[in-house]
N, C-alpha and C positions, 0 to 999 in steps of 0.2 A: 751680023748680029752675034753678040757674044752670049752664049747660053749659060755661062757660069757666073755672070755678074749679078750684083745685088738688085738691079732693076727687074730682071727676069724673075728672080725668086720672090720679090715683093709683089709682082704682078700676079704670079700664080697664087700666092697666099690671098691677095685681094679678090681674085676671081672666085676662089673656093669659098671665102667668107661671104661674098655677094650671092653666090648660088645657094648657100645654106640659108641665108636670110630670105631669099625669094621662095625657096621650097617650104620653109617654115610658115611664111605668110600665106602661101597658097593653101597649105594643109589646114591652117587655122581658119582661114576664110570659109572653107568648104566643110568644116566640121570634122575633119579627120583628127585622130589622136596625134599629139605632138611629142617628139622625143624630148625628155627632160635632161637636165645636166648629168644625171647618173646613169643614163642609158635606158631608163624605163620609159613607159609611155604615159602621157598625161592627156586625158580626154577633156573636151570642153564641157564644162558643167553649166547647168541652168541656174543663174543667180537668183531668180525669183521663184524657184521651185517650191520653197516652203510657203510663200504667200499664195501661190496658185493652189496648192493643196488645201490650205485653210479656206480659201474662197470656194473651192469646189465642195469641200465638206459642208460648209454653211449652206450652199445652194442645195446640196443633196438632202440635208435635213429639212429644209423648207419644202422641197418637192415631196418628200415622204409624208410630211404633215398634210400637204395639200391632197395627196392621194388618199390618205386616211379619211379626211373630211369628205372627199368625193365618194368614197366607198360607203360611208355612212349615209350620205344623201341617197345613193342608189338603193341601199337596203330599205330606207324609209319609203322611197317611191315604189319599190317592188311590193312592199307590204300594203301600201295604199291601193295599188292596182289590184292586188289579189284579195283584199278584204271585201266583205259584203258592205252594202251601202249603209246599213244601220250601224255596223261597227265603225265605219268611216266617219259618220256624223258624230258618234260618241267620242271618237279619238280627236277629232277637230275641236270639239267642245272642251275636252280635257286639256288640250294644248294651249288654248286661249287663256289669257290672264283673267283672274276673277274680276268681275265688274265690267270688263270690256265686252264680253260676249253676250249677244242677245240670245234668249232662250229659243231652242228649236221647238217647233210645234210637231208633236208626234201624232200620227193618224191612227 
């Protein structure tokens, strides 16, 4: 085998190029940063990050509203449980729409 011939040089260049492609593919597949053409590192970015943030923000707002409504309901239930029965009957009557509520008979 002649070590100085063009076939040997081209084989070495081809093997180096193939190894570079293989290592770059492996690094990209597993999420490692890839060396860019200027020697810096380029990390894999999430293409849908903006959309995911918007969806999570909307869901977060909806959940906060739901928590606020549930807290209000708990406050009302606590007030109902701790009020006296006469106050409770008066409050129920006050919450009913006019004309829909039958009158309570007081003793």
